N, C-alpha and C positions, 0 to 999 in steps of 0.2 A: 424418620430413618430409623431402620430397625439396627443392632448392633447385636453382633457374635456377646452369644452369653458365656460368662464364667464369672468365679469368685475366689474368694478366700479359700474354699477347698480345695480345688484345681492349684492354687499359686503354693498353698503349703505344701501339697502332696510332689510338686515339680520340685519345689526348694529343699526340699527333705532329702529327694533322690538323686540329686546332683548339686554340690556347691557352684560349677562354675555357671550354671543356671539361673540358681538362686541369686547370684551377682548379677545378672543381666536384669533379673525380673526386678531385682531391689531400683538397678539403675532405671529402668524404664518408667515403671511406674504401671497402672492400671492401661492397656491399651483397648483404645475403640476402634474397631474395623465393622465397616458396613457390612451389611447383609440383605440382600436380595431374597428373599423369601418364595417368589412366584420362580419354580426352576426352569421353566423356559424362558423367560424374562433375563434370567441370568446366564442361561447358556448362548442366547443371542447377544449379551453385551461381552461376554468372555470371546466369543467368536470375532465380533468386530474390534475389540483391543488388543489382539495378537498379532506380535512381531511389530507394535508402534508405540510410540512414546505415550506414557500416561495424561500428557497434556493435548495431545493429537487426537487419541480415541476419547475422551471427553468430548472434544470440537465435534467429530463424526457421532458419534452416540446423540449428541443433543441435537444435529441436523437431521438426522433420523429419524428421532422421534418428534421433530418437528413436521417430518413429512407425514409419517402414520398414524401420530398419535399414542397409543397404547402400544405396547409390543407384543402381540398377538401373534399366533399362527395365522389365521383369517384375514388379520391387517396386511402381513405380509405378503400372503399369496394373493392379494386384492391389489397391492401396488405395482406398477410396471416398474421390472428389476431394472431399468436404464434410470428410470428416475431415484431408484435405490445408488445406484453408481453415480449418481451426480452429487451423493452426500460427499463423497470421498471414499467411498469403499470400492476395493478392488471386485474385478467379477468374480474372482474364486470364491471371495466372501458369501458375495451377493447367491454363488450356488448354496456353498453350505447351510445360510440360513433360511432359503429356499426350499432345502433338504430338508431341515429340519420339522419346519412350517408343515412341511407335506406329511411327515413323521408322525406328527400330533394332529393332525386333520383325516388322515387315512387309518388310524386306528393302530398303525405299527409301534407306536412309542405312547405309552396313557402317563404323560408327565406326571399326573395327579398322583400316580400310586408309586412313583419312586421314592417317595417319602416312607411307605412302608417297606422297603426292601433293605436287604442286608446290602453293604460298604462296596465290596466284590461285585453284585448282581448290580448296582446302578452304575459301577462303573463301565461293566460288561455290555451294559443295553448303550449307555451313552456313546461307549466309542466303536459302536456299529453305525453311527453314523458320519458321512466325510466329513472330515476337518476336525474330529475329537478325537485327541487324541488322550492318553489315560491323565496325564498332568492336568488337562483342564478339566476333567472330569473328576479328577480329587479336589481341586480347587472349588469347584461346585458342590462339592459332601462338605466343605467348611462352609464356603460364603455363601450356601443358599440352604442348604439342608441342616446346618449346625451340626454334623457331625462330630464325636467328640475325640475320636482316636485316630487321626490322619496324619501321617508323616510322608511327605511323598520324598520315594527315591528319583525321581525325575525333576528334581527340584535342585538347581545348581547352586542357588541361594542356602538352603539347607545344608546342605552337602559343605559345600565351603564353609559356613558359619560353626559346624559341629565338627571338622578340620580344624580350626580355626581356634575354638572353645578347647576342646581336648590336646591339642599339640600333635595334630597328624601332618604326617607327610601325605600322605593319601587314604583312602575310604573304600575300603570292599565291602560289595552287598553284605557280608557276614556282617563285618564293623557297623553299618547301618543298622541291620537289624537288633542289634546287641542295643545302639542307642533307643530305635525302637521299642524295643521289651522295657526297657528302663524307664522311660516315660509313658509308657501304655497304664492307664486307659486314658489320657487328658494328652494325646500327641498334638491336637489342632492345637489346642494351647501353647504348648512347647514350640510349636511352629509360628504363630503368632510373636516369641520373644528371639527364634532363630533367625525370624527375619531383622531381627532388632540389631543383631549382631554386624 
């Protein structure tokens, strides 16, 4: 199992930038977060996990893998959509993962080349797929491509944590940008600790 890679350099940098975050880092210690290095597989897992509990997502993902074996565009397209639905996957999600598989096989998206692109470009390409929003694309930047500098404005937990840590009653986009600049170039590691709040 691959883990998101970071170390002393990032921890010391963030601790030096924010005493509040330093306290969380000190309390939480080193965090191990799983990374799915195949971005297509990570995308499908992400779509299947949307809007359901972690436990339900694991169960459904397990059934889906039992059905198709390895998560590849070809295997998804070769599998009867009704059989996929029997895993407990909604019709809409089946449509989304088949759409992603089709984009991969017909050359609309070259998933293997995404790792060579800038963060914004990756988000733009992924969000062109039905069922993939900015937040999902940003999570893939962190937990598949291991990009170092991602702090998601669309993540409610991140915003709530910033408000709690810095005693704010509300958080504007401008204020959020101030914190994003403060934690840069290690916003992804800051995100890991903000989720701990």
